[in-house]
C-alpha positions as CSV (number, residue, x, y, z in Angstrom):
1,X,0.2,0.0,-0.1
2,X,1.6,3.4,-0.8
3,X,0.4,6.7,1.1
4,X,0.2,10.1,-0.4
5,X,1.3,13.2,0.4
6,X,-1.4,15.7,-0.1
7,X,-0.3,18.4,-2.6
8,X,-0.6,22.0,-2.1
9,X,-0.7,24.3,0.3
10,X,-1.3,23.2,4.8
11,X,-4.0,25.3,6.1
12,X,-3.8,27.2,9.1
13,X,-6.8,28.4,11.5
14,X,-5.3,31.3,13.7
15,X,-7.4,33.1,16.1
16,X,-8.0,37.1,15.6
17,X,-7.2,39.5,18.2
18,X,-10.2,40.9,20.0
19,X,-8.4,44.2,21.8
20,X,-10.7,43.8,25.0
21,X,-9.4,40.4,25.7
22,X,-13.1,38.7,24.9
23,X,-12.6,36.4,22.1
24,X,-14.1,37.4,18.6
25,X,-15.1,34.2,17.6
26,X,-13.8,34.7,14.1
27,X,-10.1,32.8,13.0
28,X,-8.2,34.1,10.2
29,X,-7.1,32.0,7.6
30,X,-4.2,31.2,6.2
31,X,-2.2,28.6,4.4
32,X,1.2,27.5,6.1
33,X,3.7,28.9,3.6
34,X,1.9,31.6,1.7
35,X,3.4,35.0,2.7
36,X,0.9,37.2,6.1
37,X,-1.1,39.6,4.4
38,X,-1.3,43.2,4.9
39,X,-3.9,45.1,6.1
40,X,-6.1,41.9,5.1
41,X,-7.0,38.0,5.3
42,X,-7.0,35.8,2.8
43,X,-10.2,33.8,4.1
44,X,-11.8,33.5,7.7
45,X,-13.7,31.2,9.3
46,X,-16.2,31.7,12.0
47,X,-20.2,31.1,13.7
48,X,-22.5,32.9,14.5
49,X,-25.3,35.5,14.2
50,X,-25.0,36.9,10.5
51,X,-24.3,41.1,9.9
52,X,-24.8,41.8,6.3
53,X,-24.7,45.3,5.4
54,X,-25.5,47.3,2.1
55,X,-23.4,49.9,0.2
56,X,-22.2,52.3,2.9
57,X,-20.5,55.6,1.7
58,X,-19.4,58.2,3.7
59,X,-22.2,60.9,4.8
60,X,-23.6,61.6,7.4
61,X,-27.0,62.1,9.0
62,X,-28.0,65.3,7.2
63,X,-26.9,63.1,3.9
64,X,-23.8,65.3,3.7
65,X,-20.9,63.7,2.2
66,X,-17.2,64.6,4.3
67,X,-15.0,66.4,1.3
68,X,-12.2,63.9,0.1
69,X,-11.5,60.6,-0.7
70,X,-9.8,59.8,3.1
71,X,-12.9,62.4,5.2
72,X,-14.8,59.5,2.9
73,X,-13.3,56.5,3.8
74,X,-13.7,57.5,7.8
75,X,-17.1,58.4,7.9
76,X,-17.4,55.2,6.1
77,X,-15.9,52.9,8.2
78,X,-17.7,55.3,10.7
79,X,-21.5,54.4,9.4
80,X,-19.9,50.5,9.3
81,X,-19.1,50.6,12.8
82,X,-22.6,52.6,14.2
83,X,-24.1,49.5,12.0
84,X,-22.5,46.8,13.5
85,X,-23.3,47.9,17.5
86,X,-27.2,48.2,16.3
87,X,-26.1,44.7,15.7
88,X,-24.7,44.7,18.7
89,X,-21.4,43.3,17.2
90,X,-18.2,44.6,17.1
91,X,-15.8,45.3,15.0
92,X,-13.6,42.2,15.8
93,X,-16.3,40.4,14.3
94,X,-15.6,42.1,10.6
95,X,-15.7,38.3,8.1
96,X,-15.4,40.5,4.9
97,X,-15.4,44.0,3.6
98,X,-15.5,44.6,0.0
99,X,-14.9,48.0,-1.3
100,X,-15.8,50.2,-4.5
101,X,-13.5,53.2,-5.5
102,X,-13.7,55.2,-8.1
103,X,-10.5,55.8,-8.5
104,X,-8.0,52.9,-8.0
105,X,-4.8,55.4,-7.8
106,X,-6.6,58.2,-5.5
107,X,-7.0,54.9,-3.2
108,X,-3.7,53.9,-3.6
109,X,-1.7,57.2,-3.1
110,X,-3.6,57.3,0.1
111,X,-2.8,54.1,1.6
112,X,-0.5,55.2,5.0
113,X,-3.6,57.2,5.9
114,X,-5.8,55.0,4.6
115,X,-4.0,52.6,7.6
116,X,-4.6,54.9,10.5
117,X,-8.2,55.7,9.6
118,X,-9.4,51.9,9.0
119,X,-7.2,51.3,12.9
120,X,-8.5,54.0,14.4
121,X,-12.1,52.6,13.8
122,X,-12.1,49.2,13.5
123,X,-7.6,48.7,15.3
124,X,-6.3,46.0,14.2
125,X,-8.4,43.3,13.1
126,X,-8.3,42.8,9.2
127,X,-11.2,40.5,7.9
128,X,-10.7,39.0,3.8
129,X,-11.3,42.2,1.9
130,X,-11.5,42.7,-2.0
131,X,-11.2,45.8,-3.3
132,X,-12.6,46.4,-6.4
133,X,-12.6,50.0,-9.3
134,X,-16.2,50.6,-10.3
135,X,-16.8,53.4,-13.2
136,X,-18.5,55.4,-10.6
137,X,-21.2,54.9,-7.6
138,X,-24.7,55.3,-7.8
139,X,-23.8,59.3,-5.3
140,X,-22.5,60.6,-8.3
141,X,-19.9,62.5,-6.0
142,X,-19.1,59.4,-3.9
143,X,-15.5,58.4,-4.3
144,X,-15.9,54.9,-1.9
145,X,-18.7,52.5,-1.1
146,X,-17.8,49.6,1.3
147,X,-20.2,46.3,1.9
148,X,-19.4,45.1,5.3
149,X,-20.0,40.9,6.8
150,X,-19.9,40.6,10.7
151,X,-20.4,37.5,12.4
152,X,-21.2,37.0,15.8
153,X,-21.0,34.4,17.7
154,X,-22.8,31.9,19.4
């Protein structure tokens, strides 16, 4: 009888860092041998109650858009945090963010500031993320729209 060794990367499941010491329930999926991503996770796994947002943009309660790309991202992330809180979720429960931007170069030119804005809102928790450039968003002056998925542990 021959024994075969599986081909392909082995998978590591790593707990996420919850800043307040309470386990978030979400775990990062990091295949062994893969470089550790910076600012996002390759995949996440979680059990619990699912919270899904629609596309959230950077406007305030009076539907005024923040001025400029980074300011819109800051407000968008703040809006997502407010939606999560409505469900009893915290940022460490996030398992996925999908970003839609109208200008990829604008996003890339602001990476350091975006990192600071992200960490000031969500801390050092980085869920699976995707980033897409789109022709435009429904609100003509919106520069970014983000969809979020979170899982509140049972």
